[in-house]
C-alpha positions in Angstrom: 102.4 -141.6 5.5 105.1 -143.4 7.5 108.3 -142.4 9.6 109.0 -141.4 12.9 106.9 -139.3 14.5 107.8 -137.7 18.2 105.9 -135.2 19.6 107.1 -133.3 23.2 104.7 -130.7 24.8 107.5 -127.6 26.4 105.6 -124.9 28.0 103.6 -123.5 25.4 104.5 -124.9 22.8 104.1 -128.9 21.1 107.1 -129.9 18.9 106.4 -132.7 16.7 110.5 -134.0 15.2 109.7 -136.8 11.8 112.7 -138.6 10.8 112.8 -141.1 7.9 109.1 -139.8 6.4 107.7 -140.5 3.5 104.5 -140.1 1.5 102.9 -140.3 -1.8 99.9 -137.7 -2.9 99.4 -138.2 -6.7 102.0 -137.6 -8.6 104.3 -136.5 -6.1 106.4 -138.6 -4.2 108.2 -137.5 -0.7 110.7 -140.2 0.6 113.9 -139.9 3.7 111.3 -136.6 5.1 112.7 -135.7 7.7 112.6 -131.9 10.4 111.2 -130.2 13.2 107.7 -128.2 13.6 106.4 -126.3 16.5 103.9 -124.7 17.1 104.0 -122.3 19.9 99.9 -121.2 20.4 100.4 -118.9 17.7 103.2 -118.8 15.2 104.6 -121.9 13.3 107.8 -123.4 13.0 110.7 -125.0 11.4 113.0 -127.4 9.2 111.9 -130.0 6.8 114.5 -131.4 4.5 113.4 -134.3 1.6 113.9 -135.9 -1.6 110.9 -134.9 -3.6 110.2 -136.5 -7.0 106.7 -134.5 -9.1 105.6 -135.2 -12.4 103.1 -134.4 -14.6 102.2 -133.9 -18.0 103.9 -130.1 -17.8 105.9 -130.2 -15.2 109.3 -132.6 -13.5 110.9 -132.1 -10.2 113.2 -133.9 -9.3 116.3 -134.3 -6.2 116.3 -133.1 -2.3 114.7 -129.6 -0.9 115.5 -127.8 2.7 112.2 -126.0 3.7 113.2 -123.5 7.1 110.2 -120.8 7.7 109.0 -119.2 11.4 108.3 -115.3 11.7 110.6 -114.0 9.5 109.5 -115.7 6.3 110.4 -118.8 4.5 113.8 -120.4 3.0 113.8 -122.5 0.2 116.7 -123.9 -0.7 117.8 -127.1 -3.5 120.0 -129.5 -4.1 120.7 -131.9 -7.4 117.7 -130.2 -8.0 115.9 -131.0 -11.1 112.7 -129.2 -13.3 111.8 -130.2 -16.3 109.1 -128.0 -18.3 
């Protein structure tokens, strides 16, 4: 994993900001990972976006994803996303 990480503490909350992140895990490659994650001691919240490339024998996914999550749920959106099954 590589990228620019910033850790900040504000009261009981801890915030991690990621910029220009990337990593590969098996057949999954994540690039241009950017976002903010916050832990308040009880709940996680945040948003991240990245370009994803995933290829297996049964599935291929390529494009950009954005994920927003918190106590109200998770929202995933895609841009120029291609899924081949």
